[in-house]
C-alpha positions as CSV (number, residue, x, y, z in Angstrom):
1,M,0.0,0.2,0.2
2,S,1.2,3.1,-1.3
3,Q,1.8,6.3,1.0
4,L,-0.3,10.0,0.0
5,K,2.2,12.2,-0.4
6,F,1.3,15.9,-0.4
7,T,3.4,18.9,-2.4
8,K,3.3,22.7,-0.7
9,A,1.3,23.2,-3.9
10,S,-1.2,19.9,-3.2
11,A,-1.4,21.2,-0.3
12,R,-2.5,24.9,-0.6
13,R,-5.5,23.3,-3.2
14,F,-6.7,21.4,-0.9
15,I,-7.3,23.9,1.9
16,Y,-8.6,26.4,-0.8
17,M,-11.4,23.7,-1.7
18,F,-12.3,24.2,2.1
19,K,-12.0,27.5,2.7
20,T,-15.0,29.8,2.9
21,K,-15.6,31.8,0.9
22,Q,-16.7,35.6,1.2
23,I,-19.5,36.8,-0.4
24,K,-19.7,40.1,-0.8
25,T,-23.6,41.8,0.3
26,Q,-24.6,44.8,-2.1
27,I,-26.7,47.8,-0.1
28,L,-29.8,48.8,-2.1
29,G,-28.5,51.5,-3.2
30,E,-25.6,49.8,-4.7
31,K,-27.7,47.4,-6.4
32,L,-30.0,49.7,-7.8
33,K,-27.1,52.1,-9.0
34,D,-25.3,48.5,-10.7
35,V,-28.6,47.6,-12.7
36,R,-29.5,51.5,-13.9
37,E,-25.9,51.7,-15.0
38,S,-25.5,48.5,-16.7
39,S,-28.8,49.3,-18.6
40,K,-27.2,52.5,-19.7
41,I,-29.7,54.6,-18.0
42,T,-29.1,57.9,-16.5
43,I,-30.5,59.5,-13.2
44,A,-32.2,62.1,-15.7
45,Q,-33.9,59.7,-17.4
46,I,-35.1,57.8,-14.4
47,S,-36.2,61.0,-13.1
48,K,-38.3,62.1,-16.1
49,E,-40.1,58.8,-16.2
50,T,-40.8,58.9,-12.6
51,K,-40.8,62.4,-11.7
52,I,-39.3,61.5,-8.4
53,P,-36.6,64.3,-8.2
54,A,-32.9,63.9,-9.0
55,N,-31.4,64.6,-6.1
56,Y,-33.4,62.0,-4.3
57,L,-32.8,59.6,-6.6
58,K,-28.8,60.2,-6.1
59,Y,-29.5,60.3,-2.3
60,I,-31.0,56.5,-2.9
61,E,-28.6,55.4,-4.3
62,E,-25.9,56.5,-1.6
63,G,-27.9,55.4,0.9
64,D,-28.1,58.8,2.2
65,Y,-31.7,58.3,4.0
66,K,-31.0,61.5,6.1
67,N,-32.1,64.1,3.6
68,L,-35.0,61.8,2.2
69,P,-38.2,62.5,3.2
70,A,-40.0,60.0,5.5
71,D,-39.7,56.4,5.0
72,I,-43.2,56.2,3.9
73,Y,-42.6,58.8,0.6
74,V,-39.1,56.7,0.1
75,I,-41.4,53.7,-0.2
76,A,-43.1,55.1,-3.3
77,Y,-40.2,56.1,-5.0
78,L,-38.6,52.7,-4.6
79,R,-41.8,51.4,-6.0
80,K,-41.5,53.6,-9.3
81,Y,-37.5,53.1,-9.4
82,A,-38.1,49.3,-9.8
83,E,-40.3,49.2,-11.9
84,V,-38.7,50.9,-14.7
85,L,-35.5,48.9,-13.8
86,N,-38.1,45.7,-14.2
87,L,-37.1,44.8,-10.5
88,D,-39.0,42.7,-8.4
89,I,-40.6,45.5,-6.6
90,E,-41.1,43.5,-2.9
91,D,-37.7,42.2,-2.7
92,I,-36.2,45.9,-3.8
93,L,-38.8,47.0,-0.3
94,E,-37.6,44.1,2.0
95,Q,-34.3,44.6,1.4
96,F,-35.5,48.5,2.3
97,R,-37.4,47.5,5.0
98,A,-34.3,45.1,6.3
99,E,-31.9,48.0,6.3
100,R,-33.8,50.4,8.3
101,G,-35.5,48.4,10.7
102,I,-39.1,48.8,9.8
103,S,-41.7,47.1,10.4
104,E,-43.3,45.3,7.0
105,N,-46.7,46.0,8.3
106,L,-46.0,49.9,9.0
107,F,-46.2,51.0,5.3
108,K,-49.0,50.3,3.4
109,P,-48.9,51.3,-0.9
110,T,-49.5,54.8,-0.7
111,K,-50.2,56.9,-4.2
112,I,-47.9,59.8,-4.4
113,D,-48.6,62.7,-6.0
114,S,-46.7,63.0,-9.6
115,G,-44.6,66.0,-7.8
116,A,-43.6,63.8,-4.9
117,S,-43.6,66.4,-2.0
118,H,-42.7,65.2,1.3
119,F,-45.1,68.1,2.5
120,I,-49.0,66.6,3.6
121,K,-51.4,69.2,1.5
122,R,-54.2,70.6,3.6
123,P,-57.6,70.3,2.1
124,T,-58.4,74.1,0.8
125,L,-61.4,75.4,1.7
126,I,-63.9,75.5,-0.7
127,V,-66.2,79.0,-1.1
128,T,-69.6,78.4,-1.9
129,P,-73.1,80.5,-1.8
130,K,-74.3,78.1,0.3
131,R,-71.5,78.6,2.7
132,I,-71.8,82.4,2.5
133,G,-75.3,82.8,2.9
134,L,-74.6,80.4,6.4
135,I,-72.0,82.8,7.2
136,L,-74.2,85.8,7.2
137,A,-77.1,84.2,8.6
138,I,-74.7,83.6,11.5
139,L,-73.6,87.1,11.7
140,V,-76.9,88.3,11.6
141,I,-78.2,86.2,14.3
142,A,-75.2,87.6,16.1
143,V,-75.8,90.7,15.8
144,L,-79.8,90.4,16.6
145,F,-78.1,88.6,19.8
146,G,-75.8,91.3,20.5
147,Y,-79.0,93.9,20.1
148,F,-81.4,91.9,22.4
149,W,-79.0,91.3,24.8
150,H,-78.0,95.6,24.8
151,Q,-81.6,96.1,25.2
152,L,-82.3,93.3,28.3
153,S,-79.3,95.1,30.3
154,Y,-80.8,97.9,29.6
155,L,-84.4,96.9,31.3
156,V,-82.8,95.3,34.1
157,N,-79.7,97.1,35.1
158,S,-79.9,100.5,36.7
159,P,-78.5,103.7,35.1
160,S,-74.5,104.3,34.9
161,L,-74.0,107.1,37.3
162,K,-70.0,108.4,38.2
163,I,-69.3,111.1,40.0
164,A,-65.7,113.0,39.5
165,Q,-66.1,115.5,41.2
166,P,-65.8,115.4,44.7
167,T,-64.3,111.9,44.6
168,S,-64.9,111.2,47.6
169,D,-66.0,112.5,51.2
170,L,-63.9,115.3,52.1
171,T,-63.2,118.5,54.5
172,T,-63.5,122.2,53.5
173,Q,-63.9,125.7,54.2
174,E,-65.0,126.5,51.0
175,E,-68.8,127.8,50.8
176,S,-69.3,126.1,47.3
177,I,-68.0,122.7,45.6
178,E,-68.0,122.3,42.1
179,I,-69.5,118.8,41.0
180,S,-69.5,116.8,37.8
181,G,-69.6,113.1,36.4
182,R,-70.6,111.2,33.6
183,T,-74.0,109.2,33.3
184,E,-75.9,108.1,30.5
185,P,-78.0,109.8,27.6
186,D,-81.8,110.6,28.4
187,I,-81.2,110.5,32.0
188,Y,-82.9,112.9,34.6
189,L,-80.6,113.6,37.0
190,T,-80.9,115.5,40.2
191,V,-78.6,116.6,43.4
192,N,-80.5,116.8,46.6
193,G,-83.5,117.2,44.5
194,Q,-82.1,119.7,42.1
195,E,-82.1,118.8,38.2
196,L,-78.9,118.6,36.2
197,Y,-77.9,119.4,33.0
198,V,-76.8,116.4,31.0
199,D,-75.6,116.5,27.9
200,K,-75.5,114.3,25.0
201,K,-72.8,111.9,25.9
202,G,-73.7,111.7,29.3
203,N,-71.5,114.7,31.1
204,F,-72.7,116.9,33.7
205,E,-71.5,119.6,36.0
206,G,-72.3,122.4,38.4
207,V,-71.6,123.9,41.8
208,V,-73.3,123.4,44.8
209,S,-73.6,125.7,47.7
210,L,-72.7,124.3,50.8
211,E,-73.3,125.1,54.3
212,A,-71.6,125.2,57.6
213,G,-71.3,121.6,59.2
214,L,-72.2,118.4,57.3
215,N,-73.2,118.6,53.9
216,I,-75.1,115.4,52.4
217,L,-74.9,115.5,48.2
218,K,-77.1,112.9,46.9
219,F,-77.0,112.5,43.6
220,E,-80.1,110.5,41.5
221,A,-79.9,109.1,38.1
222,K,-83.7,108.1,36.6
223,D,-84.3,106.5,33.6
224,R,-88.0,106.5,31.8
225,F,-88.4,103.0,33.2
226,G,-88.1,104.3,36.6
227,K,-84.8,102.3,37.3
228,I,-82.8,104.9,40.1
229,S,-78.8,105.0,40.7
230,T,-77.6,107.0,43.5
231,V,-74.6,108.4,44.9
232,I,-73.8,109.8,48.2
233,R,-71.0,112.5,49.1
234,R,-70.3,113.7,52.8
235,I,-68.9,117.3,52.4
236,M,-67.6,118.6,56.0
237,V,-67.7,122.5,56.3
238,T,-65.4,124.1,59.0
239,K,-64.9,127.6,59.8
């Protein structure tokens, strides 16, 4: 029985037979770029065919996802891109999801506007005669409600009466004092029973004589419904 002899050359061949070969795995962008270039198709042609911006296609091939819009839009781009290159769409999307760590059920096929904008278009308000009529009706109701509310407040509340002078009770040595203030137009205003003139804006003024000792000034404003507002000022006159 002869012995099996190995030379250095045969040993190297034997080792090579059992050596594991490294398989190069392409990322999605490289795969798309290789297929596109082998098909003699330019990015500009792809962009024109799919309506996808050329810079987005470049970012996809470079794997530069941070400069791309949301993944849901990238998926739509990849569908169009794979269709133009005659690639298996589901294989392309599966590789994309694997690279991005996206759940397969997270996104559904979505029809994207040809402009492929990553901004969501908000609904446009359409002005119609019916809507204009509704708005006008609401405005009329609001005006009527405000008017009736004002009238109701006028009926329920007493007339306003503000005394500007004297501002409060006081002590003086003068024999008279100036008075002034503001109320509502068409109000019957008196001080200690004497009528005061009220102008169209509700302003009034006058002079009241004082006596030595305590003087009480009683202002009364009475509207046409008989409601009365009263303000009292106490003036002490010393000699």
